[in-house]
C-alpha positions in Angstrom: 120.8 -21.0 39.5 122.8 -20.2 42.4 124.6 -17.6 43.4 128.2 -19.3 42.5 126.9 -20.0 38.8 126.5 -16.0 38.3 128.8 -14.7 36.2 129.1 -11.6 37.9 130.2 -13.1 41.2 134.1 -12.6 41.6 134.6 -15.5 43.9 133.3 -19.2 42.5 134.6 -21.8 44.6 135.7 -24.5 42.1 137.3 -21.6 39.9 139.3 -20.2 42.7 140.6 -23.8 43.8 141.4 -24.6 40.1 143.8 -21.4 40.2 145.1 -22.6 43.5 146.0 -25.8 42.1 147.4 -24.5 38.9 149.6 -22.2 40.8 150.8 -25.4 42.7 151.9 -27.1 39.4 153.5 -24.0 38.4 155.9 -24.5 41.1 156.0 -28.4 40.2 156.7 -26.9 36.4 159.7 -25.0 37.7 160.8 -27.9 39.7 161.0 -30.3 36.9 163.0 -27.5 34.7 165.6 -27.5 37.9 166.1 -31.2 37.1 166.4 -31.4 33.3 163.1 -30.4 31.7 163.2 -27.8 29.1 162.9 -23.8 30.2 164.2 -21.0 31.6 164.5 -21.2 35.6 166.9 -19.7 37.9 168.7 -22.6 39.1 169.4 -25.9 36.9 171.1 -28.7 38.3 170.5 -31.4 35.7 170.9 -30.5 32.2 168.7 -31.9 29.3 169.8 -35.5 28.0 167.9 -38.7 26.5 167.3 -40.7 29.8 164.0 -41.3 30.2 162.9 -40.0 33.3 164.3 -36.3 32.6 162.2 -37.0 29.2 159.2 -37.4 31.1 159.7 -34.3 32.6 160.6 -32.4 29.3 156.8 -34.0 28.4 155.7 -32.9 31.4 156.5 -29.1 31.0 155.8 -29.7 27.6 152.0 -30.6 27.8 151.8 -27.8 31.0 152.8 -25.0 28.7 150.1 -26.3 26.3 147.5 -24.9 28.9 148.1 -23.8 32.2 149.4 -20.2 31.7 146.8 -20.3 29.4 144.0 -20.7 31.9 145.4 -18.0 34.0 144.2 -15.8 30.8 141.2 -17.4 30.6 140.1 -17.0 34.1 141.3 -13.5 34.6 139.6 -12.6 31.6 136.4 -14.3 32.6 136.5 -11.8 36.1 137.4 -8.5 34.0 133.9 -7.9 32.4 131.7 -8.1 35.6 134.6 -6.4 37.9 135.1 -3.4 35.9 130.8 -3.0 36.1 130.7 -4.0 39.4 133.6 -1.1 40.6 133.6 1.3 37.9 136.5 2.1 35.5 138.5 4.6 38.1 138.0 1.6 41.1 138.8 -1.3 38.4 142.2 0.7 37.4 143.2 1.3 41.0 142.5 -1.8 42.1 144.5 -3.5 39.1 147.3 -1.4 39.3 147.6 -2.1 43.4 146.9 -6.2 42.5 149.1 -6.5 39.7 151.4 -3.3 39.6 152.6 -3.4 42.7 153.4 -6.9 43.4 155.2 -6.8 39.7 157.5 -3.8 40.7 158.6 -5.3 44.1 159.2 -8.9 42.8 161.4 -7.2 39.8 162.9 -4.7 41.9 163.8 -6.7 44.8 162.7 -10.9 44.9 163.7 -11.2 41.9 167.4 -10.3 42.1 167.6 -11.5 45.4 166.5 -15.1 43.6 169.1 -14.4 40.9 171.6 -13.7 43.6 170.4 -16.8 45.6 171.4 -18.7 42.2 174.7 -17.7 42.1 175.6 -19.0 45.1 175.8 -22.4 43.2 178.5 -20.9 41.4 180.7 -19.9 44.2 179.3 -16.4 44.3 178.3 -14.8 47.6 174.6 -13.8 47.8 175.0 -10.7 49.4 177.6 -9.3 46.7 175.7 -10.2 44.3 172.3 -8.8 45.2 174.1 -5.6 45.9 175.9 -5.3 42.5 172.5 -6.4 40.8 170.4 -3.5 43.0 173.2 -0.7 42.0 172.8 -2.1 38.3 169.0 -1.2 38.4 168.3 -5.0 37.4 164.7 -5.5 37.2 164.0 -9.1 36.6 160.0 -9.8 36.4 160.3 -13.7 36.6 157.2 -15.9 36.6 155.5 -12.2 37.5 155.5 -11.3 34.0 152.2 -12.6 33.8 151.2 -9.7 35.8 152.8 -7.4 33.3 151.3 -9.4 30.7 147.6 -9.3 32.2 148.2 -5.4 32.5 148.7 -4.9 29.1 145.7 -7.2 28.2 143.8 -5.4 30.6 144.7 -2.1 29.3 144.0 -3.4 25.5 140.4 -4.4 26.4 139.6 -1.2 28.0 140.9 0.8 25.2 138.7 -1.6 23.1 135.4 -1.2 25.1 136.1 2.7 25.2 136.4 2.6 21.6 133.2 0.6 20.7 131.3 2.5 23.4 131.0 -0.3 25.7 132.9 0.6 29.4 130.1 0.8 32.0 128.8 4.4 32.5 127.5 4.6 36.0 124.7 7.2 36.8 124.0 9.2 40.1 127.3 7.3 41.7 126.0 3.8 41.0 127.5 1.0 39.5 126.6 -0.2 36.5 124.5 -3.0 36.3 126.0 -7.0 34.9 123.8 -8.1 31.9 124.8 -11.1 30.7 123.9 -11.5 27.2 123.4 -15.4 27.1 125.3 -15.6 23.1 125.1 -19.2 22.3 128.3 -21.8 23.1 130.4 -21.4 19.9 130.0 -24.4 17.6 132.3 -27.0 17.0 133.9 -25.6 13.9 134.3 -22.4 15.3 136.5 -23.6 18.2 138.2 -25.6 15.5 138.9 -22.8 13.0 140.2 -21.0 16.8 142.9 -23.7 17.1 144.0 -23.4 13.6 144.4 -19.9 14.1 145.8 -19.9 17.0 148.5 -22.6 15.8 149.0 -20.5 12.5 149.3 -17.0 14.2 152.0 -19.0 17.0 154.1 -20.6 14.6 154.4 -17.1 12.4 155.0 -15.1 15.9 157.6 -17.5 16.7 159.5 -17.2 13.6 160.2 -13.3 14.5 160.4 -14.2 18.4 161.8 -18.1 18.6 160.9 -19.6 22.0 163.3 -18.9 24.5 163.5 -15.4 23.3 161.8 -12.5 25.2 161.1 -9.3 25.0 160.5 -6.8 27.8 160.6 -10.5 29.7 157.7 -12.1 27.6 157.9 -14.8 25.7 155.9 -13.8 22.5 156.0 -16.8 20.8 153.1 -18.1 23.7 151.0 -15.0 22.8 148.9 -16.2 20.4 146.9 -18.2 22.6 147.4 -16.5 25.6 145.6 -13.2 24.1 142.8 -15.2 22.6 142.0 -17.0 25.6 141.7 -13.8 27.6 139.7 -12.7 24.6 137.4 -15.6 25.3 137.5 -15.5 29.0 135.7 -11.8 28.4 133.1 -13.2 26.0 132.6 -16.2 27.9 131.7 -13.7 30.9 129.5 -11.7 29.2 127.5 -15.0 27.2 127.4 -17.0 30.6 129.3 -19.9 28.9 131.3 -21.5 31.8 128.1 -22.0 33.5 126.8 -23.9 30.6 129.5 -26.2 29.7 128.1 -28.5 26.4 128.9 -31.9 27.9 128.7 -33.5 24.6 131.5 -30.9 23.2 133.4 -30.9 26.5 133.8 -35.0 25.5 134.9 -34.0 22.2 137.1 -31.9 22.7 138.7 -34.1 25.8 139.0 -37.2 23.6 140.8 -34.8 21.0 143.2 -33.6 23.2 144.0 -37.2 24.6 144.4 -38.3 20.8 146.6 -35.6 19.9 148.8 -35.7 23.3 151.2 -38.7 21.7 152.0 -37.1 18.2 154.6 -34.8 19.7 156.7 -37.2 21.5 156.5 -39.4 18.3 157.6 -37.0 16.1 160.7 -36.0 18.5 161.6 -39.8 18.7 161.1 -40.1 14.8 163.5 -36.6 14.7 166.3 -38.6 16.3 166.6 -40.5 13.0 165.4 -38.4 10.6 167.1 -34.7 12.2 165.6 -33.0 9.4 162.0 -33.8 11.0 162.9 -32.0 14.3 164.4 -28.8 12.5 161.1 -28.5 10.0 158.1 -30.7 10.5 158.5 -30.6 14.5 158.3 -26.6 15.0 154.8 -26.4 13.1 153.4 -29.2 14.6 154.2 -27.8 18.0 152.6 -24.9 16.9 148.9 -26.8 15.8 149.5 -29.2 18.9 149.5 -26.9 21.6 145.5 -25.7 21.0 144.4 -28.8 20.0 145.5 -30.1 23.6 144.7 -27.1 25.6 141.1 -26.8 24.5 140.2 -30.4 26.0 142.3 -30.0 29.1 140.9 -26.3 29.7 137.3 -27.3 28.9 137.6 -30.9 30.7 138.6 -29.0 34.0 136.2 -25.7 33.1 133.6 -28.5 33.8 135.2 -30.6 36.6 135.4 -27.4 38.7 131.9 -25.9 38.0 129.4 -23.5 39.3 128.3 -27.0 41.5 131.7 -27.6 42.9 131.8 -26.7 46.6 134.8 -27.1 49.0 134.7 -29.8 51.7 138.4 -29.3 53.1 139.9 -26.5 54.8 142.9 -26.6 53.0 140.9 -26.2 49.6 139.7 -22.7 50.9 143.3 -21.9 52.0 144.6 -22.9 48.8 142.6 -20.7 46.7 143.3 -17.6 49.0 147.1 -18.2 48.7 147.2 -18.9 45.3 148.6 -15.5 44.4 151.1 -15.2 47.6 152.2 -18.7 46.5 152.7 -17.7 42.8 154.7 -14.8 43.6 156.8 -16.2 46.6 157.4 -19.3 44.7 161.0 -18.9 42.7 163.3 -18.0 46.1 161.5 -21.0 48.0 161.9 -23.6 45.1 165.4 -22.9 44.3 166.5 -22.6 48.2 164.9 -26.3 48.7 167.3 -27.4 45.6 170.4 -25.9 46.5 169.8 -27.4 50.1 169.5 -30.7 48.5 172.1 -30.1 45.6 174.5 -32.4 47.6 172.2 -35.6 47.6 172.9 -37.9 44.8 169.4 -39.3 43.4 167.4 -39.7 40.1 166.2 -36.6 39.0 162.9 -37.7 38.8 162.9 -38.3 42.5 164.9 -35.2 43.3 161.3 -33.3 41.6 159.2 -35.2 43.6 160.5 -34.5 47.0 162.0 -30.9 45.9 158.8 -30.1 44.3 156.5 -31.2 47.2 158.5 -29.6 50.2 158.4 -26.4 48.1 154.6 -26.5 47.4 154.6 -27.3 51.1 156.6 -24.2 52.0 154.8 -21.7 50.0 151.8 -22.6 51.3 152.7 -22.1 54.7 154.6 -19.1 54.1 151.9 -17.8 52.1 149.3 -18.0 54.8 151.8 -16.1 57.3 152.1 -13.3 54.8 148.3 -12.8 54.6 148.5 -12.1 57.9 150.7 -9.1 57.8 148.7 -6.0 57.9 148.0 -4.3 54.5 149.7 -7.7 52.2 146.0 -9.1 52.4 144.9 -6.4 49.9 147.4 -6.6 47.6 148.3 -10.6 47.6 
């Protein structure tokens, strides 16, 4: 097995590119909310409506929400145990605080309020005055950096669990503990199905206490059933080498199941127009179980496509892999600025989404490359 297939290797080109592509998908996701999709975002130009192109954007975001942030948590969990074994506990914690805590702090205290002030200009409020007011009120706006906040919490919980179980690596004589995979067999189909059903049930229960759209410390806990499970699954996959030996038959099964499940939610939603009680009683339950059944198939299919055998063939692929986190951090003000610049243009929401989203992705890609040239920033971003 080559070096890229080693689960201890922190840089697998295929998975790095997959993270980069999903980061651009985050930009397009937020652009879709700008033009009518359901979700929270700084600036909304188009309200959600029954028109067909807006409903396509709603479906686009709904499918994304089922899996794309879960992928980030899965990959973060996957790289956590080998990084801990390689660096040792102290260096690992310092690195996480630097790479996650510092961007979260800078975004929450500066970039987030600046983006809020930028969006407020659409309502006729001056940017500078609004920004200063937000700073004076000690506004902390975590925005998309809720992911860094959640990942810090999950990593801390994992470290506490491994410490309690006596599984933290203990380097001897100044040497780092070797990374050893246990090669546990791939989970059976029944196990994955039970995990999906348990995730759906947990999501539905969480949403009874914290409905979708309700934030706790900037976190939408209604989605955390899958996020927590996938982070833990990533940690387990690293120790067992699961991502290096995905069973083709299982990938095909879950991919086909995901495709079969995809139309179920829009059909139920459409039926709800005739029977409103369907939307209020059945749709929330169906949505909670629909998400993991769709997510498992999409995640496995993508992990197979960008597996150990994948190698970059274009310069932009390696550049995107390196710039992914920087793009994630800076995309909110960039996207809001581009959308505001085009707010006076009269066009269909779907067309404006395509133009604004594409242009924002390109600008973020370029700006991220420039930021990584600044001394010191490359260690953080």
